[in-house]
C-alpha positions in Angstrom: 109.2 102.0 112.6 112.3 102.7 110.4 113.1 103.8 106.9 110.5 106.6 106.6 111.7 109.3 104.2 109.9 112.3 102.8 107.7 111.5 99.9 109.3 112.3 96.5 107.4 111.4 93.2 110.5 111.1 91.1 112.2 108.7 93.4 108.9 106.8 93.8 108.7 106.0 90.0 112.4 105.2 89.8 112.1 102.6 92.6 108.9 101.1 91.1 110.5 100.9 87.7 113.5 99.1 89.1 111.5 96.6 91.0 109.0 96.0 88.2 111.9 95.4 85.8 113.4 92.8 88.1 110.0 91.1 88.3 109.7 91.0 84.5 113.1 89.5 84.2 112.2 86.9 86.8 109.1 85.9 85.0 111.0 85.6 81.7 113.7 83.4 83.3 111.9 81.4 85.9 108.6 80.8 84.1 105.7 79.4 86.2 107.7 77.4 88.6 109.2 80.3 90.6 106.5 83.0 91.0 107.8 85.9 93.1 105.5 86.8 96.0 104.5 90.1 97.4 104.1 89.9 101.1 104.0 92.4 103.9 101.5 94.1 106.2 99.1 97.0 106.3 97.7 98.6 109.4 96.3 101.5 111.3 98.1 102.7 114.4 97.3 105.2 117.0 99.8 106.5 119.6 99.0 108.8 122.5 102.2 110.1 124.0 102.0 112.6 126.9 98.4 113.4 126.0 99.1 114.0 122.2 97.6 111.5 119.8 99.0 110.6 116.4 97.2 108.5 113.7 99.2 106.4 111.3 97.7 104.4 108.4 100.6 102.4 106.9 101.3 99.7 104.3 104.7 97.9 104.1 104.9 95.6 101.0 107.9 93.2 100.6 108.9 91.8 97.2 111.2 88.8 96.6 112.3 88.2 93.0 114.3 85.1 92.2 116.6 85.5 89.2 117.7 81.9 88.6 118.9 79.5 91.3 121.5 81.6 92.9 120.4 85.2 92.7 117.5 87.1 94.5 116.4 90.7 94.4 114.4 91.7 97.5 112.9 95.0 98.7 110.6 96.4 101.4 108.9 99.7 101.2 106.9 101.8 103.7 104.1 104.0 102.6 102.7 106.0 105.5 100.4 109.0 106.2 100.9 110.6 109.6 98.2 112.7 111.2 99.3 114.7 114.3 98.2 117.7 116.3 99.2 121.2 115.0 101.9 122.9 117.1 101.9 126.2 118.7 98.6 125.7 120.5 96.7 125.7 117.2 93.5 123.5 117.1 93.1 120.6 114.8 95.4 118.2 113.0 97.9 118.4 110.2 99.4 115.5 108.2 102.6 114.4 106.4 103.2 111.7 103.8 106.1 109.4 103.7 107.5 106.9 101.1 110.7 105.1 101.9 112.6 101.9 101.2 113.8 99.9 104.2 116.0 97.9 101.8 116.6 97.1 98.1 119.2 94.5 97.7 120.6 91.7 95.5 121.5 88.4 97.2 124.0 86.0 95.6 123.9 82.6 97.1 127.5 81.7 96.5 127.6 78.5 98.6 125.8 76.7 101.5 127.9 78.8 103.8 128.2 82.2 102.0 125.8 84.8 100.7 126.9 88.0 99.1 124.6 91.0 99.4 124.8 94.3 97.5 122.6 97.4 97.5 120.7 98.9 100.4 120.3 96.4 103.3 119.2 96.5 106.9 122.3 97.1 109.1 123.1 93.8 110.9 123.4 95.1 114.5 121.4 93.5 117.3 118.2 91.7 116.6 115.4 94.2 116.4 116.4 95.9 113.1 116.5 92.8 110.9 114.0 90.5 112.7 111.4 92.4 114.6 110.9 95.8 112.9 108.2 94.8 110.4 104.7 95.8 111.6 103.3 92.3 111.2 106.0 90.8 113.5 106.7 93.2 116.4 104.7 92.8 119.6 104.8 96.6 120.2 104.1 99.4 117.8 107.3 101.3 118.7 110.9 100.2 118.7 113.0 99.8 121.8 114.7 103.0 123.1 118.2 101.7 122.1 117.1 100.9 118.5 119.3 103.5 116.9 122.5 102.5 118.7 124.7 100.6 116.2 122.3 100.9 113.3 124.0 104.2 112.4 120.8 106.3 112.7 119.5 105.3 109.3 118.9 101.6 110.1 120.1 100.7 106.6 123.5 100.6 104.9 124.4 101.1 101.2 127.3 98.9 100.1 128.1 95.2 100.5 127.7 92.4 103.0 128.8 88.8 103.4 126.8 86.5 105.7 126.0 82.9 106.2 126.4 79.8 108.4 129.9 79.1 109.5 129.1 75.8 111.1 126.0 73.7 111.7 125.3 70.5 113.6 122.5 69.1 115.7 124.1 70.8 118.8 125.0 74.3 117.5 124.6 76.6 114.6 127.1 79.4 114.2 126.2 82.3 111.9 128.0 85.5 110.9 127.6 88.7 109.0 130.1 91.4 108.0 129.4 94.6 106.0 130.8 97.8 104.7 128.6 100.9 104.0 129.5 103.9 101.9 128.4 107.4 102.8 125.3 108.5 100.8 123.2 111.6 100.9 120.7 110.5 98.3 117.2 111.3 99.5 116.1 107.7 99.1 119.4 105.7 99.8 120.7 107.6 102.8 123.5 106.0 104.7 126.7 106.7 106.7 130.2 105.4 106.0 130.6 102.5 108.4 131.6 98.9 108.9 130.7 96.2 111.3 129.4 92.7 111.8 127.6 90.2 113.9 128.2 86.6 115.1 125.7 84.4 116.9 125.4 80.8 118.2 122.1 78.9 118.3 121.7 75.8 120.4 118.7 73.7 119.1 118.2 71.5 122.2 117.7 74.3 124.8 116.5 76.6 122.0 118.9 79.4 123.1 120.6 82.0 121.0 123.4 84.3 122.0 125.1 86.8 119.8 127.5 89.8 119.6 127.4 92.8 117.3 130.0 95.4 116.5 129.8 98.6 114.4 132.2 101.4 113.6 131.2 104.8 112.2 133.9 105.9 109.7 132.9 109.5 108.9 133.1 112.7 110.9 133.8 111.6 114.5 134.8 108.0 114.4 132.8 106.0 116.9 132.5 102.4 118.0 129.3 100.6 118.9 128.9 97.1 120.5 126.0 95.0 121.5 124.9 91.6 122.7 121.6 89.6 122.6 120.1 86.6 124.3 117.0 84.8 123.1 115.3 81.8 124.7 112.2 80.0 123.4 111.7 76.9 125.6 110.5 73.8 123.8 106.9 72.7 124.1 105.7 76.0 125.4 104.4 79.3 124.0 106.8 81.4 126.1 109.4 83.6 124.3 112.1 85.6 126.1 114.2 88.1 124.2 116.8 90.6 125.3 119.3 92.9 123.9 122.1 95.3 125.1 123.8 98.0 123.2 126.5 100.5 124.0 127.6 103.7 122.1 130.2 106.4 122.8 127.7 108.5 124.9 124.9 106.1 126.0 124.0 102.5 126.6 120.9 100.6 127.4 119.0 97.3 127.3 115.6 95.8 126.8 114.1 92.5 127.9 110.8 91.2 126.5 108.7 88.3 127.5 105.5 87.1 125.8 103.3 84.1 126.3 100.4 83.1 124.0 97.6 81.5 126.0 97.2 78.6 123.5 97.5 75.9 126.2 93.9 76.9 127.1 91.7 75.1 124.5 94.2 75.5 121.7 95.4 78.3 119.4 92.1 78.9 117.7 90.1 79.3 120.9 89.1 82.8 122.2 91.6 82.6 125.1 94.2 80.9 123.0 94.4 83.8 120.6 95.5 86.2 123.4 99.1 87.0 123.9 100.2 89.1 127.0 103.6 90.8 126.5 105.9 92.7 128.9 109.0 94.7 128.0 111.4 96.4 130.4 114.0 98.8 129.1 116.5 101.3 130.4 118.9 103.8 128.9 121.9 105.4 130.6 123.4 108.7 129.4 127.2 109.3 129.9 127.5 112.4 127.8 125.3 114.7 125.8 124.6 113.6 122.2 121.8 115.0 120.1 122.3 112.6 117.2 122.3 109.1 118.7 118.5 108.9 119.0 118.4 108.1 122.7 116.7 110.1 125.5 118.8 113.0 126.7 118.7 111.7 130.3 118.6 108.4 132.1 115.3 106.7 131.3 113.3 103.7 132.6 110.3 102.4 130.8 107.9 99.5 131.4 105.7 98.4 128.5 102.6 96.2 128.9 100.7 94.8 125.9 97.8 92.5 125.1 97.9 91.2 121.5 95.0 89.3 119.9 95.4 87.1 116.9 92.3 86.8 114.7 92.1 84.3 111.9 93.2 85.2 108.4 96.4 86.9 109.6 94.7 89.8 111.4 96.1 91.0 114.7 95.3 93.7 117.2 98.1 95.1 119.4 97.3 97.2 122.4 99.9 98.5 124.9 100.4 100.9 127.8 103.8 102.2 128.8 105.0 104.3 131.7 108.2 106.2 131.2 110.3 107.6 134.1 113.0 110.2 133.5 114.5 113.3 135.2 113.2 115.4 132.3 109.6 114.2 132.9 107.4 111.2 133.4 104.8 110.2 130.8 102.1 107.7 129.9 102.1 106.2 126.4 99.0 104.4 125.0 99.2 102.6 121.6 96.8 100.6 119.5 97.2 99.0 116.1 95.3 96.7 113.9 97.5 94.9 111.4 96.8 92.6 108.4 99.5 90.4 107.0 99.2 89.5 103.3 100.9 87.2 100.8 100.0 87.3 97.1 101.8 86.1 93.9 102.8 88.8 91.4 101.0 86.7 88.7 99.2 83.5 88.3 101.2 80.4 87.7 100.4 78.1 84.8 
């Protein structure tokens, strides 16, 4: 899970005031026809890593505020309380509170092919950061090992971005994104000076998507990052195959994930049809020491097995077991999470 920053009351109220102000303006301009929704997820997660168990109650609300027909303000926050064992052999647990924004951005819909984004936005590198990181979407409770490669360690950027659809037909859809991020040491809006972009091609008939990502860090030691992804969701099946590769100056790696919902057996609402087995294989390869890229310090292999169960009313239970192999030590990782996805209007329409 990304975007967790130390709790700070002053920042909290500044952020809330900004978002509320945008919602009030939206209500004044849009009236009852365009009520901004608050969506997101809340959950309780447990993680046992190498025999040490952590408990994480979390809520991640997302607000989308339309300001007219061409402007949106959107934001997602993470409020989390982490309970983990005391260090130094002391008995019992201690806890830490977090409040952080994953993004707070304004989107100008300039044309059918161009959107201009300004503010704090998720760094467009790879697929996990923008598409799979919310707790109500991801099949696993933790991110892939290569997650930090290309996202510049903070997962978000502060600056501007241009993105959209370059070309679309019944055979292919070409999309693009390019951004520039300024360096910021603000406790809430933390980012590194960087630039990069992403291009992808989606083929509707075979339901295949391929893409390439590039990022360049422009502060301190200048470094380049590159990545590629391949997704396949065959038609008329419940099978999904996702994969991603990323390379940095001192490490590289990949992950491949396959999940299959058993809805062919008596339908999606049957007991068996709500089950979703998931398997993820991932590896990282270290070429030089680097304590800041977020990857393991030695070559690592990891196999993740999960069984997700989808209840009615947007409630889901995720359970997973992982076995990690590395020259610095092998370990077992057990994770369980119960997640509820919600969607409510900010006020009643007339």
